[in-house]
PASE-639569 format. One record per atom (N, C-alpha, C): residue number from 1; residue in one letter; x, y, z; atom name. Coordinates in pm, whole numbers, padded with zeros to 5 digits. Layout:
NUM,A,X,Y,Z,CA .
...
***
This chain:
1,M,00072,-00108,00018,N .
1,M,-00012,00020,-00034,CA .
1,M,00112,00131,-00011,C .
2,T,00087,00197,-00070,N .
2,T,00133,00350,-00114,CA .
2,T,00099,00452,-00014,C .
3,T,00164,00544,00037,N .
3,T,00107,00634,00076,CA .
3,T,00124,00803,-00028,C .
4,R,00110,00905,00030,N .
4,R,00136,01022,-00060,CA .
4,R,00288,01076,-00060,C .
5,Q,00358,00994,-00027,N .
5,Q,00529,01004,-00007,CA .
5,Q,00602,00928,-00095,C .
6,G,00673,01008,-00151,N .
6,G,00781,00941,-00242,CA .
6,G,00807,00954,-00429,C .
7,G,00735,01025,-00431,N .
7,G,00677,01091,-00577,CA .
7,G,00773,01185,-00634,C .
8,V,00695,01232,-00740,N .
8,V,00754,01335,-00810,CA .
8,V,00634,01446,-00833,C .
9,S,00509,01430,-00783,N .
9,S,00412,01527,-00844,CA .
9,S,00438,01643,-00703,C .
10,P,00383,01784,-00769,N .
10,P,00423,01887,-00714,CA .
10,P,00230,01905,-00661,C .
11,Q,00244,02038,-00530,N .
11,Q,00120,02046,-00425,CA .
11,Q,00024,02056,-00566,C .
12,P,-00101,02023,-00533,N .
12,P,-00146,01963,-00381,CA .
12,P,-00133,01808,-00391,C .
13,W,-00093,01767,-00519,N .
13,W,-00081,01630,-00543,CA .
13,W,00028,01554,-00469,C .
14,D,00068,01620,-00404,N .
14,D,00243,01565,-00379,CA .
14,D,00260,01462,-00264,C .
15,S,00360,01332,-00297,N .
15,S,00419,01384,-00455,CA .
15,S,00385,01210,-00483,C .
16,L,00360,01142,-00414,N .
16,L,00306,00995,-00493,CA .
16,L,00161,00968,-00542,C .
17,N,00159,01056,-00673,N .
17,N,00024,01051,-00679,CA .
17,N,00043,00949,-00811,C .
18,L,-00073,00852,-00791,N .
18,L,-00078,00773,-00887,CA .
18,L,-00242,00811,-00971,C .
19,G,-00260,00854,-00979,N .
19,G,-00398,00863,-01016,CA .
19,G,-00410,00966,-01155,C .
20,L,-00434,00863,-01280,N .
20,L,-00460,00987,-01411,CA .
20,L,-00528,01047,-01423,C .
21,F,-00656,01096,-01356,N .
21,F,-00747,01171,-01382,CA .
21,F,-00778,01256,-01228,C .
22,S,-00665,01264,-01213,N .
22,S,-00699,01368,-01108,CA .
22,S,-00680,01533,-01088,C .
23,G,-00636,01548,-01222,N .
23,G,-00581,01667,-01240,CA .
23,G,-00422,01693,-01249,C .
24,D,-00356,01605,-01178,N .
24,D,-00202,01575,-01192,CA .
24,D,-00138,01586,-01324,C .
25,S,-00043,01647,-01402,N .
25,S,00003,01557,-01549,CA .
25,S,00013,01435,-01572,C .
26,S,-00005,01381,-01680,N .
26,S,-00002,01216,-01698,CA .
26,S,00152,01189,-01700,C .
27,E,00234,01277,-01686,N .
27,E,00353,01257,-01724,CA .
27,E,00398,01200,-01573,C .
28,N,00399,01314,-01458,N .
28,N,00412,01262,-01300,CA .
28,N,00363,01183,-01276,C .
29,V,00219,01107,-01324,N .
29,V,00170,01014,-01262,CA .
29,V,00198,00885,-01281,C .
30,L,00243,00866,-01435,N .
30,L,00312,00776,-01514,CA .
30,L,00447,00747,-01429,C .
31,N,00528,00860,-01445,N .
31,N,00704,00862,-01343,CA .
31,N,00647,00786,-01218,C .
32,N,00558,00846,-01128,N .
32,N,00518,00732,-00996,CA .
32,N,00500,00591,-00980,C .
33,R,00416,00590,-01108,N .
33,R,00358,00450,-01131,CA .
33,R,00503,00367,-01186,C .
34,G,00589,00420,-01240,N .
34,G,00679,00346,-01281,CA .
34,G,00776,00307,-01153,C .
35,L,00800,00424,-01060,N .
35,L,00883,00430,-00939,CA .
35,L,00797,00280,-00834,C .
36,V,00692,00275,-00864,N .
36,V,00611,00183,-00744,CA .
36,V,00689,00050,-00836,C .
37,Q,00650,00052,-00957,N .
37,Q,00683,-00095,-01039,CA .
37,Q,00803,-00152,-00992,C .
38,S,00924,-00043,-00995,N .
38,S,01065,-00090,-00989,CA .
38,S,01103,-00130,-00848,C .
39,A,00985,-00048,-00781,N .
39,A,01006,-00128,-00613,CA .
39,A,00954,-00199,-00573,C .
40,M,00813,-00310,-00688,N .
40,M,00759,-00399,-00635,CA .
40,M,00847,-00528,-00701,C .
41,G,00903,-00470,-00842,N .
41,G,00938,-00576,-00936,CA .
41,G,00822,-00654,-00984,C .
42,V,00713,-00596,-00983,N .
42,V,00631,-00661,-01087,CA .
42,V,00535,-00556,-01128,C .
43,P,00537,-00563,-01264,N .
43,P,00380,-00492,-01311,CA .
43,P,00237,-00485,-01236,C .
44,A,00159,-00380,-01295,N .
44,A,00037,-00407,-01208,CA .
44,A,-00073,-00394,-01301,C .
45,V,-00182,-00424,-01306,N .
45,V,-00280,-00382,-01393,CA .
45,V,-00398,-00273,-01354,C .
46,Y,-00388,-00167,-01400,N .
46,Y,-00464,-00058,-01318,CA .
46,Y,-00615,-00084,-01408,C .
47,L,-00701,-00052,-01294,N .
47,L,-00849,-00044,-01369,CA .
47,L,-00923,00026,-01346,C .
48,R,-01022,00076,-01407,N .
48,R,-01105,00209,-01469,CA .
48,R,-01239,00137,-01325,C .
49,Q,-01210,00199,-01220,N .
49,Q,-01274,00187,-01114,CA .
49,Q,-01415,00310,-01139,C .
50,V,-01545,00240,-01109,N .
50,V,-01645,00288,-01114,CA .
50,V,-01774,00320,-01010,C .
51,H,-01702,00211,-00871,N .
51,H,-01785,00238,-00766,CA .
51,H,-01925,00121,-00785,C .
52,G,-01849,00023,-00889,N .
52,G,-01935,-00083,-00890,CA .
52,G,-01887,-00232,-00831,C .
53,V,-01946,-00311,-00912,N .
53,V,-01927,-00467,-00774,CA .
53,V,-01855,-00542,-00866,C .
54,K,-01829,-00519,-01011,N .
54,K,-01781,-00601,-01135,CA .
54,K,-01655,-00684,-01052,C .
55,G,-01601,-00745,-01083,N .
55,G,-01456,-00803,-01047,CA .
55,G,-01424,-00923,-01203,C .
56,L,-01296,-00906,-01201,N .
56,L,-01249,-00999,-01319,CA .
56,L,-01075,-01064,-01294,C .
57,G,-01085,-01167,-01377,N .
57,G,-00950,-01223,-01327,CA .
57,G,-00853,-01175,-01459,C .
58,I,-00742,-01128,-01408,N .
58,I,-00615,-01069,-01469,CA .
58,I,-00491,-01159,-01470,C .
59,D,-00432,-01143,-01579,N .
59,D,-00275,-01219,-01617,CA .
59,D,-00201,-01120,-01682,C .
60,H,-00088,-01130,-01741,N .
60,H,00011,-01039,-01801,CA .
60,H,-00053,-01017,-01924,C .
61,Q,-00151,-01044,-01992,N .
61,Q,-00178,-01007,-02117,CA .
61,Q,-00292,-00888,-02079,C .
62,T,-00349,-00866,-01960,N .
62,T,-00444,-00803,-01954,CA .
62,T,-00459,-00617,-01949,C .
63,P,-00489,-00574,-02045,N .
63,P,-00479,-00421,-02070,CA .
63,P,-00550,-00333,-01956,C .
64,P,-00472,-00219,-01958,N .
64,P,-00498,-00143,-01885,CA .
64,P,-00626,-00073,-01869,C .
65,G,-00677,-00040,-01781,N .
65,G,-00823,00069,-01789,CA .
65,G,-00972,-00038,-01831,C .
66,L,-00980,-00163,-01788,N .
66,L,-01061,-00206,-01795,CA .
66,L,-01182,-00186,-01682,C .
67,E,-01303,-00176,-01705,N .
67,E,-01372,-00116,-01603,CA .
67,E,-01453,-00244,-01471,C .
68,A,-01365,-00209,-01372,N .
68,A,-01378,-00310,-01259,CA .
68,A,-01349,-00252,-01127,C .
69,D,-01430,-00295,-01009,N .
69,D,-01383,-00261,-00867,CA .
69,D,-01335,-00385,-00817,C .
70,V,-01325,-00526,-00880,N .
70,V,-01244,-00624,-00820,CA .
70,V,-01135,-00706,-00939,C .
71,A,-00979,-00713,-00899,N .
71,A,-00921,-00811,-00948,CA .
71,A,-00871,-00942,-00899,C .
72,W,-00883,-01014,-00966,N .
72,W,-00800,-01154,-00878,CA .
72,W,-00715,-01206,-00988,C .
73,T,-00582,-01289,-00924,N .
73,T,-00520,-01340,-01029,CA .
73,T,-00439,-01448,-00941,C .
74,T,-00424,-01603,-01043,N .
74,T,-00366,-01722,-01008,CA .
74,T,-00230,-01731,-01099,C .
75,H,-00195,-01580,-01172,N .
75,H,-00089,-01571,-01213,CA .
75,H,00007,-01525,-01145,C .
76,T,00144,-01568,-01157,N .
76,T,00295,-01487,-01107,CA .
76,T,00310,-01385,-01119,C .
77,G,00385,-01302,-01083,N .
77,G,00401,-01169,-01137,CA .
77,G,00351,-01106,-01213,C .
78,V,00252,-01069,-01174,N .
78,V,00131,-00952,-01198,CA .
78,V,00045,-00925,-01075,C .
79,A,00021,-00798,-01060,N .
79,A,00014,-00778,-00932,CA .
79,A,-00150,-00714,-00985,C .
80,C,-00259,-00722,-00881,N .
80,C,-00372,-00718,-00892,CA .
80,C,-00378,-00565,-00816,C .
81,C,-00465,-00448,-00856,N .
81,C,-00419,-00314,-00802,CA .
81,C,-00578,-00236,-00756,C .
82,V,-00596,-00152,-00673,N .
82,V,-00705,-00083,-00631,CA .
82,V,-00646,00039,-00623,C .
83,M,-00684,00183,-00652,N .
83,M,-00674,00318,-00616,CA .
83,M,-00754,00377,-00529,C .
84,A,-00723,00434,-00435,N .
84,A,-00810,00527,-00345,CA .
84,A,-00773,00606,-00258,C .
85,A,-00839,00715,-00227,N .
85,A,-00783,00875,-00153,CA .
85,A,-00960,00830,-00092,C .
86,D,-00971,00805,-00026,N .
86,D,-01082,00763,00129,CA .
86,D,-01177,00628,00091,C .
87,C,-01177,00594,-00026,N .
87,C,-01220,00461,-00033,CA .
87,C,-01141,00344,00057,C .
88,L,-01207,00252,00044,N .
88,L,-01124,00149,00129,CA .
88,L,-01048,00022,00067,C .
89,P,-00920,00028,00022,N .
89,P,-00857,-00123,-00056,CA .
89,P,-00862,-00190,00082,C .
90,I,-00909,-00321,00000,N .
90,I,-00907,-00446,00059,CA .
90,I,-00842,-00584,-00034,C .
91,L,-00740,-00611,00022,N .
91,L,-00646,-00709,-00007,CA .
91,L,-00679,-00847,00036,C .
92,V,-00672,-00935,-00042,N .
92,V,-00710,-01087,-00039,CA .
92,V,-00607,-01201,-00085,C .
93,C,-00571,-01293,00024,N .
93,C,-00514,-01445,-00070,CA .
93,C,-00521,-01484,00048,C .
94,H,-00469,-01655,-00004,N .
94,H,-00522,-01787,00022,CA .
94,H,-00381,-01787,00079,C .
95,P,-00346,-01884,00224,N .
95,P,-00226,-01918,00243,CA .
95,P,-00123,-02019,00192,C .
96,K,-00234,-02089,00096,N .
96,K,-00157,-02261,00072,CA .
96,K,-00202,-02207,-00148,C .
97,F,-00312,-02148,-00122,N .
97,F,-00346,-02158,-00262,CA .
97,F,-00261,-02059,-00344,C .
98,K,-00212,-02020,-00487,N .
98,K,-00208,-01931,-00515,CA .
98,K,-00290,-01874,-00599,C .
99,W,-00344,-01803,-00534,N .
99,W,-00463,-01687,-00559,CA .
99,W,-00484,-01561,-00455,C .
100,V,-00485,-01427,-00507,N .
100,V,-00457,-01314,-00465,CA .
100,V,-00592,-01224,-00548,C .
101,A,-00670,-01098,-00448,N .
101,A,-00745,-01020,-00539,CA .
101,A,-00684,-00888,-00435,C .
102,A,-00790,-00820,-00466,N .
102,A,-00756,-00635,-00458,CA .
102,A,-00977,-00657,-00521,C .
103,A,-00997,-00525,-00374,N .
103,A,-01114,-00481,-00403,CA .
103,A,-01162,-00337,-00400,C .
104,H,-01160,-00257,-00472,N .
104,H,-01202,-00126,-00410,CA .
104,H,-01334,-00101,-00375,C .
105,A,-01348,-00043,-00205,N .
105,A,-01515,-00053,-00155,CA .
105,A,-01505,00090,-00077,C .
106,G,-01578,00170,-00181,N .
106,G,-01684,00287,-00102,CA .
106,G,-01786,00241,-00042,C .
107,W,-01879,00330,-00049,N .
107,W,-02004,00284,00038,CA .
107,W,-02090,00225,-00049,C .
108,R,-02108,00290,-00188,N .
108,R,-02159,00200,-00287,CA .
108,R,-02123,00090,-00316,C .
109,G,-01988,00068,-00338,N .
109,G,-01949,-00077,-00350,CA .
109,G,-01970,-00166,-00267,C .
110,L,-01931,-00128,-00111,N .
110,L,-02014,-00208,-00027,CA .
110,L,-02128,-00280,-00004,C .
111,A,-02223,-00132,-00023,N .
111,A,-02359,-00150,-00003,CA .
111,A,-02408,-00268,-00175,C .
112,G,-02327,-00230,-00265,N .
112,G,-02401,-00309,-00359,CA .
112,G,-02549,-00311,-00429,C .
113,L,-02596,-00388,-00459,N .
113,L,-02741,-00393,-00494,CA .
113,L,-02817,-00524,-00400,C .
114,A,-02894,-00498,-00362,N .
114,A,-02955,-00630,-00249,CA .
114,A,-02864,-00723,-00192,C .
115,G,-02774,-00646,-00141,N .
115,G,-02696,-00733,-00061,CA .
115,G,-02554,-00790,-00141,C .
116,H,-02541,-00732,-00249,N .
116,H,-02439,-00810,-00322,CA .
116,H,-02353,-00694,-00361,C .
117,G,-02242,-00645,-00303,N .
117,G,-02117,-00560,-00306,CA .
117,G,-01995,-00626,-00342,C .
118,V,-01875,-00563,-00311,N .
118,V,-01777,-00592,-00359,CA .
118,V,-01709,-00737,-00275,C .
119,V,-01778,-00694,-00183,N .
119,V,-01726,-00808,-00085,CA .
119,V,-01755,-00942,-00079,C .
120,E,-01930,-00961,-00196,N .
120,E,-01961,-01067,-00233,CA .
120,E,-01905,-01128,-00356,C .
121,T,-01814,-01028,-00452,N .
121,T,-01774,-01062,-00558,CA .
121,T,-01632,-01148,-00534,C .
122,L,-01608,-01076,-00417,N .
122,L,-01438,-01141,-00366,CA .
122,L,-01519,-01326,-00323,C .
123,S,-01598,-01320,-00255,N .
123,S,-01632,-01432,-00194,CA .
123,S,-01647,-01515,-00330,C .
124,E,-01717,-01459,-00442,N .
124,E,-01732,-01571,-00551,CA .
124,E,-01614,-01577,-00625,C .
125,G,-01537,-01518,-00639,N .
125,G,-01397,-01511,-00696,CA .
125,G,-01324,-01662,-00621,C .
126,A,-01310,-01624,-00491,N .
126,A,-01279,-01752,-00442,CA .
126,A,-01344,-01900,-00479,C .
127,K,-01445,-01893,-00446,N .
127,K,-01539,-02046,-00457,CA .
127,K,-01496,-02028,-00597,C .
128,E,-01491,-01989,-00707,N .
128,E,-01479,-02034,-00858,CA .
128,E,-01320,-02113,-00855,C .
129,Q,-01228,-02044,-00764,N .
129,Q,-01081,-02158,-00780,CA .
129,Q,-01117,-02259,-00643,C .
130,G,-01276,-02292,-00596,N .
130,G,-01287,-02382,-00531,CA .
130,G,-01252,-02359,-00398,C .
131,L,-01183,-02230,-00318,N .
131,L,-01170,-02218,-00207,CA .
131,L,-01252,-02174,-00089,C .
132,R,-01255,-02185,00016,N .
132,R,-01314,-02147,00107,CA .
132,R,-01271,-01956,00179,C .
133,T,-01360,-01918,00177,N .
133,T,-01375,-01757,00253,CA .
133,T,-01252,-01756,00361,C .
134,A,-01335,-01872,00442,N .
134,A,-01285,-01891,00603,CA .
134,A,-01101,-01926,00573,C .
135,D,-01090,-01981,00497,N .
135,D,-00878,-02004,00485,CA .
135,D,-00847,-01880,00411,C .
136,C,-00912,-01762,00345,N .
136,C,-00829,-01699,00343,CA .
136,C,-00866,-01533,00428,C .
137,I,-00717,-01523,00392,N .
137,I,-00667,-01372,00480,CA .
137,I,-00736,-01226,00414,C .
138,A,-00778,-01153,00480,N .
138,A,-00842,-01053,00395,CA .
138,A,-00759,-00929,00472,C .
139,W,-00701,-00821,00448,N .
139,W,-00639,-00698,00439,CA .
139,W,-00694,-00585,00418,C .
140,L,-00746,-00502,00522,N .
140,L,-00806,-00391,00505,CA .
140,L,-00677,-00247,00473,C .
141,G,-00671,-00159,00435,N .
141,G,-00617,-00047,00388,CA .
141,G,-00645,00063,00484,C .
142,P,-00566,00186,00479,N .
142,P,-00647,00295,00473,CA .
142,P,-00753,00342,00433,C .
143,C,-00863,00407,00484,N .
143,C,-00961,00505,00447,CA .
143,C,-01001,00611,00561,C .
144,I,-01115,00682,00462,N .
144,I,-01189,00763,00597,CA .
144,I,-01231,00704,00678,C .
145,G,-01213,00742,00795,N .
145,G,-01244,00718,00917,CA .
145,G,-01396,00779,01026,C .
146,P,-01405,00729,01096,N .
146,P,-01584,00698,01171,CA .
146,P,-01618,00860,01214,C .
147,T,-01452,00939,01229,N .
147,T,-01480,01068,01304,CA .
147,T,-01475,01193,01184,C .
148,A,-01470,01142,01062,N .
148,A,-01455,01189,00940,CA .
148,A,-01559,01174,00782,C .
149,F,-01615,01075,00806,N .
149,F,-01681,01035,00692,CA .
149,F,-01846,01076,00717,C .
150,E,-01887,01176,00668,N .
150,E,-02055,01205,00695,CA .
150,E,-02124,01145,00568,C .
151,V,-02247,01082,00638,N .
151,V,-02314,01057,00502,CA .
151,V,-02462,01090,00521,C .
152,G,-02564,01108,00422,N .
152,G,-02697,01073,00474,CA .
152,G,-02773,00947,00478,C .
153,E,-02899,00979,00538,N .
153,E,-03005,00835,00547,CA .
153,E,-02957,00733,00437,C .
154,D,-02972,00804,00331,N .
154,D,-02951,00707,00220,CA .
154,D,-02844,00609,00212,C .
155,V,-02750,00666,00255,N .
155,V,-02655,00555,00277,CA .
155,V,-02676,00433,00408,C .
156,V,-02725,00545,00488,N .
156,V,-02783,00413,00596,CA .
156,V,-02851,00280,00544,C .
157,Q,-02983,00346,00464,N .
157,Q,-03082,00238,00395,CA .
157,Q,-03023,00173,00320,C .
158,A,-02909,00219,00219,N .
158,A,-02839,00118,00151,CA .
158,A,-02811,-00031,00194,C .
159,F,-02742,-00020,00326,N .
159,F,-02716,-00108,00420,CA .
159,F,-02816,-00246,00465,C .
160,L,-02923,-00111,00524,N .
160,L,-03025,-00175,00598,CA .
160,L,-03153,-00251,00509,C .
161,T,-03161,-00239,00398,N .
161,T,-03291,-00245,00344,CA .
161,T,-03264,-00415,00298,C .
162,H,-03181,-00497,00277,N .
162,H,-03150,-00620,00265,CA .
162,H,-03191,-00703,00341,C .
163,L,-03148,-00638,00490,N .
163,L,-03137,-00729,00623,CA .
163,L,-03288,-00734,00624,C .
164,N,-03341,-00880,00734,N .
164,N,-03482,-00882,00810,CA .
164,N,-03433,-00962,00947,C .
165,S,-03331,-00949,01013,N .
165,S,-03304,-00978,01091,CA .
165,S,-03249,-00849,01199,C .
166,P,-03378,-00855,01241,N .
166,P,-03342,-00728,01392,CA .
166,P,-03203,-00723,01445,C .
167,K,-03151,-00824,01487,N .
167,K,-03024,-00876,01561,CA .
167,K,-02898,-00801,01456,C .
168,E,-02934,-00836,01312,N .
168,E,-02811,-00801,01205,CA .
168,E,-02903,-00646,01188,C .
169,K,-02969,-00565,01176,N .
169,K,-03025,-00452,01154,CA .
169,K,-02944,-00363,01268,C .
170,K,-02921,-00413,01405,N .
170,K,-02917,-00332,01528,CA .
170,K,-02748,-00370,01509,C .
171,A,-02669,-00509,01504,N .
171,A,-02543,-00457,01482,CA .
171,A,-02499,-00328,01376,C .
172,L,-02564,-00369,01235,N .
172,L,-02524,-00226,01177,CA .
172,L,-02578,-00131,01173,C .
173,E,-02669,-00106,01241,N .
173,E,-02652,00083,01279,CA .
173,E,-02564,00067,01379,C .
174,N,-02514,00024,01448,N .
174,N,-02433,00080,01555,CA .
174,N,-02284,00101,01476,C .
175,L,-02265,00089,01342,N .
175,L,-02174,00181,01236,CA .
175,L,-02189,00286,01258,C .
176,F,-02295,00340,01239,N .
176,F,-02338,00477,01234,CA .
176,F,-02373,00547,01329,C .
177,V,-02294,00698,01339,N .
177,V,-02365,00758,01455,CA .
177,V,-02455,00923,01423,C .
178,A,-02549,00873,01480,N .
178,A,-02639,00987,01409,CA .
178,A,-02571,01157,01464,C .
179,K,-02555,01223,01405,N .
179,K,-02512,01375,01445,CA .
179,K,-02609,01495,01409,C .
180,G,-02703,01462,01370,N .
180,G,-02813,01547,01412,CA .
180,G,-02884,01577,01219,C .
181,N,-02939,01657,01209,N .
181,N,-03028,01712,01071,CA .
181,N,-03000,01603,00951,C .
182,G,-03035,01439,00996,N .
182,G,-03011,01331,00880,CA .
182,G,-02869,01293,00877,C .
183,K,-02804,01323,00929,N .
183,K,-02670,01344,00880,CA .
183,K,-02617,01232,00989,C .
184,Y,-02504,01113,00922,N .
184,Y,-02464,01036,01024,CA .
184,Y,-02314,01015,01007,C .
185,W,-02265,00962,01126,N .
185,W,-02102,00951,01071,CA .
185,W,-02046,00829,01075,C .
186,A,-01984,00781,00940,N .
186,A,-02022,00624,00902,CA .
186,A,-01874,00566,00919,C .
187,D,-01870,00420,00979,N .
187,D,-01795,00334,01006,CA .
187,D,-01744,00285,00881,C .
188,L,-01651,00356,00744,N .
188,L,-01681,00263,00646,CA .
188,L,-01587,00121,00655,C .
189,A,-01462,00129,00734,N .
189,A,-01397,-00004,00746,CA .
189,A,-01476,-00085,00831,C .
190,G,-01526,-00064,00926,N .
190,G,-01640,-00131,01021,CA .
190,G,-01751,-00166,00947,C .
191,L,-01754,-00142,00878,N .
191,L,-01893,-00184,00747,CA .
191,L,-01845,-00322,00662,C .
192,A,-01701,-00275,00627,N .
192,A,-01655,-00375,00527,CA .
192,A,-01632,-00508,00616,C .
193,R,-01602,-00485,00766,N .
193,R,-01543,-00601,00872,CA .
193,R,-01678,-00684,00872,C .
194,W,-01776,-00585,00867,N .
194,W,-01938,-00651,00889,CA .
194,W,-01966,-00746,00782,C .
195,R,-01939,-00696,00623,N .
195,R,-01953,-00789,00509,CA .
195,R,-01841,-00891,00503,C .
196,L,-01749,-00889,00559,N .
196,L,-01646,-00957,00510,CA .
196,L,-01678,-01125,00599,C .
197,K,-01683,-01033,00753,N .
197,K,-01794,-01171,00808,CA .
197,K,-01882,-01244,00800,C .
198,A,-01987,-01129,00739,N .
198,A,-02144,-01223,00677,CA .
198,A,-02089,-01304,00551,C .
199,A,-01948,-01290,00481,N .
199,A,-01952,-01367,00358,CA .
199,A,-01853,-01486,00380,C .
200,G,-01826,-01493,00541,N .
200,G,-01727,-01600,00556,CA .
200,G,-01649,-01577,00599,C .
201,F,-01537,-01458,00564,N .
201,F,-01372,-01432,00595,CA .
201,F,-01418,-01444,00744,C .
202,E,-01307,-01514,00789,N .
202,E,-01283,-01516,00933,CA .
202,E,-01133,-01420,01011,C .
203,V,-01039,-01425,00893,N .
203,V,-00914,-01377,00945,CA .
203,V,-00893,-01235,00847,C .
204,I,-00942,-01123,00937,N .
204,I,-00948,-00986,00916,CA .
204,I,-00813,-00922,00925,C .
205,C,-00752,-00825,00894,N .
205,C,-00594,-00793,00941,CA .
205,C,-00617,-00609,00890,C .
206,G,-00562,-00561,00931,N .
206,G,-00548,-00405,00878,CA .
206,G,-00621,-00337,00965,C .
207,N,-00697,-00236,00893,N .
207,N,-00780,-00113,00938,CA .
207,N,-00855,-00146,01073,C .
208,D,-00845,-00107,01167,N .
208,D,-00944,-00131,01262,CA .
208,D,-01018,-00016,01325,C .
209,S,-01068,00089,01219,N .
209,S,-01090,00223,01245,CA .
209,S,-01044,00325,01332,C .
210,S,-00899,00302,01369,N .
210,S,-00871,00362,01446,CA .
210,S,-00767,00511,01407,C .
211,L,-00791,00610,01471,N .
211,L,-00726,00748,01410,CA .
211,L,-00594,00704,01269,C .
212,A,-00529,00606,01323,N .
212,A,-00383,00643,01237,CA .
212,A,-00421,00563,01103,C .
213,W,-00558,00471,01062,N .
213,W,-00542,00451,00958,CA .
213,W,-00694,00535,00897,C .
214,C,-00734,00638,00935,N .
214,C,-00788,00764,00837,CA .
214,C,-00711,00871,00776,C .
215,T,-00758,00816,00651,N .
215,T,-00702,00917,00526,CA .
215,T,-00732,01046,00564,C .
216,Y,-00880,01073,00595,N .
216,Y,-00852,01240,00586,CA .
216,Y,-00809,01311,00699,C .
217,R,-00789,01204,00783,N .
217,R,-00737,01312,00930,CA .
217,R,-00573,01317,00927,C .
218,Q,-00488,01189,00871,N .
218,Q,-00326,01202,00852,CA .
218,Q,-00305,01272,00744,C .
219,E,-00301,01373,00717,N .
219,E,-00299,01451,00619,CA .
219,E,-00135,01447,00530,C .
220,T,-00025,01427,00630,N .
220,T,00086,01429,00611,CA .
220,T,00137,01268,00530,C .
221,Q,00024,01166,00555,N .
221,Q,00067,01055,00546,CA .
221,Q,-00047,00968,00426,C .
222,Y,-00124,01041,00451,N .
222,Y,-00245,00979,00301,CA .
222,Y,-00260,01136,00206,C .
223,H,-00363,01087,00118,N .
223,H,-00447,01128,-00024,CA .
223,H,-00578,01151,00059,C .
224,S,-00670,01240,00027,N .
224,S,-00793,01230,00069,CA .
224,S,-00863,01284,-00008,C .
225,H,-00952,01266,-00087,N .
225,H,-01050,01332,-00229,CA .
225,H,-01116,01418,-00117,C .
226,R,-01215,01402,-00019,N .
226,R,-01256,01484,00071,CA .
226,R,-01203,01611,00165,C .
227,R,-01070,01595,00208,N .
227,R,-01017,01680,00240,CA .
227,R,-00957,01760,00162,C .
228,D,-00915,01722,00046,N .
228,D,-00781,01826,-00074,CA .
228,D,-00886,01860,-00180,C .
229,A,-00971,01799,-00220,N .
229,A,-01000,01809,-00377,CA .
229,A,-01074,01949,-00386,C .
230,L,-01162,02017,-00295,N .
230,L,-01219,02161,-00298,CA .
230,L,-01089,02209,-00244,C .
231,L,-01095,02202,-00115,N .
231,L,-01020,02317,-00060,CA .
231,L,-00874,02343,-00114,C .
232,K,-00783,02218,-00190,N .
232,K,-00673,02261,-00206,CA .
232,K,-00681,02263,-00384,C .
233,G,-00787,02252,-00474,N .
233,G,-00796,02209,-00621,CA .
233,G,-00761,02109,-00696,C .
234,G,-00752,01985,-00591,N .
234,G,-00665,01872,-00647,CA .
234,G,-00627,01775,-00521,C .
235,A,-00631,01616,-00561,N .
235,A,-00660,01540,-00469,CA .
235,A,-00570,01395,-00516,C .
236,G,-00457,01381,-00458,N .
236,G,-00409,01238,-00555,CA .
236,G,-00423,01095,-00499,C .
237,R,-00393,01003,-00582,N .
237,R,-00456,00888,-00501,CA .
237,R,-00329,00791,-00487,C .
238,M,-00372,00698,-00363,N .
238,M,-00322,00628,-00356,CA .
238,M,-00354,00428,-00401,C .
239,A,-00264,00316,-00389,N .
239,A,-00295,00204,-00449,CA .
239,A,-00270,00167,-00341,C .
240,A,-00319,00021,-00375,N .
240,A,-00296,-00083,-00313,CA .
240,A,-00295,-00234,-00395,C .
241,Y,-00172,-00287,-00383,N .
241,Y,-00114,-00388,-00458,CA .
241,Y,-00101,-00512,-00387,C .
242,I,-00141,-00635,-00433,N .
242,I,-00097,-00752,-00424,CA .
242,I,-00053,-00846,-00532,C .
243,W,00038,-00906,-00547,N .
243,W,00056,-01021,-00618,CA .
243,W,00155,-01150,-00593,C .
244,I,00168,-01271,-00630,N .
244,I,00224,-01394,-00623,CA .
244,I,00358,-01354,-00667,C .
245,T,00429,-01398,-00597,N .
245,T,00561,-01399,-00645,CA .
245,T,00644,-01480,-00705,C .
246,A,00632,-01631,-00639,N .
246,A,00616,-01788,-00675,CA .
246,A,00579,-01863,-00653,C .
***
């Protein structure tokens, strides 16, 4: 997972900006992507992310810019990649079988439609390989935190509408804190953990919703679209990568 440090972009994208459509020059972004590839030692497949739930398998021949928010591979030497600047990156691997995956999870992608979001797409990708989600390991990257992510009633309902169990609804409601005037503080990483557990993932590491993981609050460490896009005239993008080495 990259931070905002270590690249060539000027303010307000300083300095490791990996987003081609962020307002930064394409030359800077491609230079930054080259720096990351040199550090990893493998190329990555960059997706056209649309806050959807579509997933695809990638290999060395997969072109960049395909529309998807989830990618997986069984091939060595090519990295699955998702970009974010407040949304949540989710990386998944199997400890024994050669299968890795990455998902871009904003609230729309997590909520999905009728209970099917990016987490469920990840689960389907694993099952297609004959794998159990309980045997996989999920890692959550930095995202906008629960003291910074203000949402409306529509976001709450997007997660609640498909639930029938009062117990489930109560557990989910704890991830939204009312702040008045129909607004809530939302715990994006908490929502992801909840959906991952519901999909059978048992080992979930990384972002625990604490302040250290908040892209909005940790300005020197992370890009944040909500914090910087309007106030500073532009926001950079970070990326999370996962690949099979051998």
